[in-house]
N, C-alpha and C positions, 0 to 999 in steps of 0.2 A: 703407345706406347705400344712397342713390337716384344714381345714375350718369345725367345726361341729357347723350344723344348727339346732336349738333346735325349731322345729315348723315347720310342714308339709303341710300347707295352701300356697296363694297364694305369701304371702311376700316370703315366706322359698325356697320353689319349684321354683320359677322365680329367685331367688340369684344363685341356686346351677344349674339351667340351664345356667347363664351366669358366673359362674367359674369354671366348670367341662373341663376337656381336655385343660386349661392354664395352668398347671403346677400348679394345686392346688387339693388334693385330698378332697374332700365334702362327707358329710355322712349327710344325714335329717334325723331328728328324730323325728319320730310323734306318737302322743301321742293314735292315733285310730288304729284298724287293718285294714289294706288296706287302699287305698288311700281316705282321711277324706270327709265324707260328711259334711250336715249341711246345713243350710243358703237357700236361694232360688235363685235368680237372682240378677241382678243388672245394673247400665247403666255403660257405660265406654266410654269416646270419643277418640280421636285420639292421644291422649301423651300415654295412656294404648294402645291403638293398635297398636302403633310404636312398643313399647317392645314385644307383640307379636309375631311382623313382624319379629322382631329381631332376637327372638328364634327360629320359625320356619327356618329361614335360617340358622341359626348356625346348626341346627339338620341335615340339608341336606348337609353342606359344610360336617360336621364330616361324614355321610351316604356315601357322594360319597370319601372321602379320604379312608375310610374302606375298600370300594367295589375296588378302585385302589392296595390298599394295599396288598389284596386278588387276585385279578386280575380276578376280579368277571367282570361279563356282566355290559355294562353302565348301572344307574340307569334309569328305564323307565319312564313315564310320570305320571306312579300313582303316584308320592311323590309328584305332585301337587296337587292332590284331597286329599292326607293325610294330608297335612299341611294346607288345607281351616281352617282359623279360625271361632272359637264357636261364637256360639249367631245367632241372627238377625239384619240386619241393620234397625236403625232408625233415620228416615229424617224428623220428623218434630214435635213437641212440642206445645197441646194444652191448654190451660187453663182457664176453665168454671166454671160457676157458677153451683150450683145445678140445675136452674131451663132450663141450657142447652145454656144461655147467654155465649159467648167468649169473654172474658179479654185480652187475649193475645194469639197468634199463634207468632211462632218462629221456622225458618227452621233449622235442624241441621248435621251440617256439620262431616259425618263419627263417628255417634254414633252408637254404638250396645248394645243390651238386652241378657246379656250372662247368664244361669244359673251356678251355684256355681260348682255344680257337674262336668258340662260341662269343665271349666275352671281348674281343678284340676286334670282331666284325660289326659286335652290337656298337663298340664304343667308336670303332671307322664309320659305319653309317649315319652317325648324327654329325657327321662334319664336312667341309665343302673339300673336294677333290685338293683344292689350290692351297689347303692348310698343310698338307702331307709332301714331305720330301724324301723320297727312298733312297736306299743304295747310301747312307752317309752315314758313316762310320765313324765318329767324334776320334781327333787325334791333338787339338790341340786350340788354344785360345790365343789369342791377335789382342795386343793391348794398343791402349793410346793414355801416355801419361798415368799409365799407372791404375788406368782403368780399361776391365775388360769391355770391348767392341764388336767383335766376333768370333765365332766358332769356325775351326776349320776341320777337314773332315778326308779320311785314304783318300778319296777321289779326285781328290783336289779343289772339291766345293769351297767358299768361304759363305756363312752366313750370318750379315752384320744384324745389331740387337741393340736392345735398352737393356734388359733382362735376360738372365740365361737360368734355367733350369734343367739340373742334372736328374733323369730321372732312367738311367742307364743301370738298372739293376744294382744284386750283389757285388761286382766286381766293378764298380762305376769307375771308367777312365775320368770322367768327371772329379769324382771324390777324389780319385789318386793325385789328379794335376794339381789341386788347391790343399787338399790335405797331405796329400804323399799317399809314400803305401799302406797300407790296413792291417793290423794286425789280427787276422781272423785267431776266434779260437774253435777247436776242433769239437763236433759236436756230440762224437765218439758213438756217434749211432750213422749207420747208413739204411738207407731205405730203395729197395726197387720200386718203381713206379708202372703202370702199364694200363692201356684199356681194353678189355675185352669184349668180343663178341657174341653175346650167348640170349636172345629173345625169354626163351624159358625162365633164367635164373633175373632178370631186370626186374621180367613183371613179377615174380614172386616175392621178390626182398624189396619192390618199388616203394619210398618213402622210409626204409629203414636204413642208418648208418651200422656194419656190423662191425665189428674187431672181437678178434679171438687174440688173446696174449697170454702166455704162457708165466705161469707163477715161480718159477724157480730160475728165470733168466730172462735174457733180453731178446727175446723173440716175438712176433705177433704178424696177424695176418689181416688187412681189412678192406673191403669192398663197399660199395657206393654205387645204386643205378644213376647213371648221370642222363638215362633215354629208356623209353620203351625198348632197345635194342642195346644198348651197351651202358656197361658200370667202369668204374676207376677202381683198380685194388692198388693194394700198398703191402711191401712187406717188409716190415723194420726189422733191423738184426743187428747186434752187439758183434764187431767184424771181431772181437775177442774169441768167439765164439767158433764162427769160421769165417773164410771172407775168399775173393777171387783174384787172382793175378792177373787174369786176362778179364775183358768184359765183352769176349765173341757172342754171336747169338746165341748158338749151343749150348757154350759152357752157361751164361747165363740161365735158361731153362733149366740145364742141367742141376745149378747152384740150387736155383727156388724147389724144382721138386724134392732135391734132399732135404733141403731145411722144413720143406712144408710135410714129410712122411706120414708126421703124427698129427695131423690136424685135420680136421673132421674132411670128407669127402669133398665138399662146396669149395675147398681152396685147389683140390686136383681139377676142379669141373671148371673152374673160371682160367684157371692152367691152360686146359685142353682148349681155352676159348680164346687163347691169347695170342696178338702176333707179334712175338719177343723182338725181332727188327726194329721195332717203333718203342721196345722198353730200354731204359736205362736206369743205371745207379745214383743216387745223390747221396752224396757226402755233405750230411749237414752240416752246419757250423752258424758260427755265429762273432761279433765283434760287441766292443763297449760301445755306449750311449756315446757319440761325439762331443765335444763342447760345444757345438753351434752346428745346426744344420747351413749353416748360409755364410757367405764372404765375400765382403761389397756386391757385386752387385749378380750375384750365381747364389742359389739356393738350390738342396738334392731334396728331391722326395722319394718314398716308397723305400722299397730296399737299397736304393745308393746310400739313402740318410741313416737307414736301420735295419739292420738284420737280424730275427730272431729264429730260434730252431722250430721243426715244424708243428710240435706237438699243442701248439697252442690255434690250429688253423685260422688264423688273423694274420697273416701276411698279405693277401691282397686286401682286405678288407681295409687293414691298417694305409696300403697306400693310397686307398681311395679316400680316407679321412682327409690324409695328409692332402689331396689334391683340392678338396671341397675347401678344406680349410684356408690356404692359402690362397686360394682365389676370392674367398669372399675378404680376408685380409687386406690384397691388393686392390678390390674397389673400394677399399674405405678408409685407406692412408698411405705413407708414402712407402715404397720397398725395403728401407732400413726396419721403419716400424712393423711393417707387415711382416718380414723377417723375424724379427724378433720376436712378437709375439705369437706368431704360429709358433717358433721353437719352446718358448716356454708357455705353451699347453700341448704341444705333443712330448716331448722327452721327458714326463712324468710316464706317462700315460707306456710310451712306449720301453721306460725301465722295468714296468711293470709287467709288461709282458715277457723282457728280455729273462727277467727274473722267475716266472711260474713255466716257460720254457725250459731250462735248466733243470727246476724242480721235478716239473713231469717227466723229462730227461731222464733225472736218477730213479726217480718212481720204477720206468721201463727198465733201465737196469739192475736193480738190484729189489724187484717187486719181493721177495721174500719178506724184506723188514719192515714192510708194511702192511696191518692188518688189513683183510678185505673189505672190512666196512667203512676203513677209511680212505678207501683206493680211492686216489683223482679221477676225474672223467677227464680226458685230454681235447677239453674244449676251452676256450677262451673267455666267451661271454659269462656263463655264471661265475665263471670263477673273478674274476677282474669285479663285478656287482657287490661279490659279497667279502669284498676286503675290508 
């Protein structure tokens, strides 16, 4: 069976890694040329890391089988270092006020801060080059007798297949082609994100996710070391407080410095170390849970299927869990049953993430209405497990 995956981001690459070599021919179609870039870094907890560990193990097994078939020398211990997971361990979360007062402190069990480029490279490296097609931006499906038989792309390429998976992100063209335009709901919060290079800060705060948040309005600054030299940072803000008409590099920097004027010197030091030409404003949004994640022989995974607000720190993990579950179902049952089972299992969890994300957003926008001792930690795992 040939599976055509539209979108070579984390969701699509994860699915390809789980399907390839198990009676499936897989083609990943990516709009970029080469491994996709974009994005900066994110938190991933144990659920997502377990998916990465499975992929690394599968890659080792395939390599070992290939070595045996070729009567090659046994694989050396270097495979262990090759398969080390990307990112840096994050062991604790600290929520403070701008004056430095700590409101919450939470130990984190097996969380990592991972740069998006590192993760995509990790996933790409486990796939044969023949499974990837670049420079393919999806435009339409081709039908025969009311059944989709191929996907068409802007460059004129056409890819035929048996199943088609939309893994092309929150603004999915696949979703729009089959479900129509998506009604997005404004997240009412914007977020400036960037990566700063500062060895001293990265080493000093290694293993800690620090977030400084005002107690009277929606404004926060957070940072997490992503390596020994770099750290990912973000500034979340309520655009009702202040906003930008233009997002030029100089104006974005001035805007961040103005909003961070009364925050700790750490925030200013990080802004001093940041390259604002690579920073951007993320306009948060979500949409209601779809009535299905599939249509005939097409299914959606990741942000194409469900988009939640960033407060839950679960978007990437959700995409990888989607991919693993869908792959497992396809190996065990016919595709209509596999798609239905996938939706039944994931839609409830997705709905819970959506609800929690909006609740955390409301806390962020109106912090004074919530007692500090009841202030919710904006991390998904513990909150969902304590429902």
